[in-house]
N, C-alpha and C positions, 0 to 999 in steps of 0.2 A: 676444555678451557673455561674458566670462570669469568663472568663479566664483573667488572668493578662497580658499575652503577647501572641504573635503568636507562639512562640517556646515552650510554656508549653501546656500540655494537660491533661485531666482527665484520670487517669489510671483505677480507679474502683469506681463505685458508685452503691448503692442499690436503689437510688431514680430515676435515669434517664433512666433506661433500658439499651439497647444496646448502647455502646459507639463506635462511628466510629473513625478509624484512621484519622490523620490530612489530609492525601492525599485525602481521600474520601470526607471530609467535605468542603475542599476548592473549589472543582470543581462543587458543586451542587448549583450553583447560577441561574440555569435556562437557561444558555447560551448554544447554540449548537456549536459544534466544526465545523468550516468551512473547506472546502477542501483546500489543499495547493494552493497557487497562481500558475496559469498556465502561463508559459513563452513562450508557443508556440513551444517548442522543445520536440520531442519525443526521449526518451533515451532508448538505448539498452544496456543491461548488462548481463553478464554470472555469475551465482551464483551456488555454490555447498554447501554452508553452511546449515547444518541441513537436508541434503538430502542423507546422507551416501555416499558421493563422487559422486553421480549422478549429472550431470550438467543440468541446465535449463537456458533458455534465458528469461530475464524479459523485458517487454516493459512497460515503465511508461510515463506519460505525455500526454496521448491521450485525447483530449477534446471531449469525447463522453459520452452519457448517458449509463445506464446499458445495455439496449437491443441492442443498436448499437455496444457496446463494445463486447458483446457476438457474434454478427454476424460477426464482423471483426476478432475476435479470431478464429472463426470456419474456415473462409476462409484462414487465415494465417496458421493454423494447417494443412489444406489440402495442401497448397502450399509447406509446409516443409515435409509433409508425416509423421507427428508424433502427439502425443497427447499433451494435455495441459489443462489449466483452466484459469478462471478469478477470482481473489481474491482481494477484496478491491480496485478495479479500476486498478489493475496491471494484465497484460496478461502474463501468464507463458507458454512457449513452451518447451517441453522436448527436451533436447539435445542442442548442440551449433549450432544455425542456424542464427547467426548474419549477415552473408554476404547476405543470401537470404532475410532475413527480412528487412535489410537496403535497398536493391534494391526495394522490393515490397512496402514498406511504402513510399519511395521516389517517386515511380511511382504513388502512390495514392495522392501525393501532400503534404506530411508531411515533415517538416524539421527534419532530423534524425541525432542524435549524439550518438556516442558510449561512454558509461560511464564505469567507473571501470577500471580494468587492462587489 
């Protein structure tokens, strides 16, 4: 069956099997999603959203691969004396350690900028 326009979609059919929503059918062209462009600035931000009021410091924009990012995160966690993790290329350090992290990343040669409030 042909669609008449991009805004219309098949609701039910016994012929074609499972019908995917429009969102899922548009993205399946075989293209990989690329990483966001890196502008060379490492951003530090504090976030409490979705963490029941507990604050974490997020570090984004690090131009490192997965293994190097884990190694850097480990050393930063030790420097702050707290826990944390690496999720989707973002380093999360438990607690508000923006001052310590800004000094440490600056010492390592990164251009650091505080983002958020």
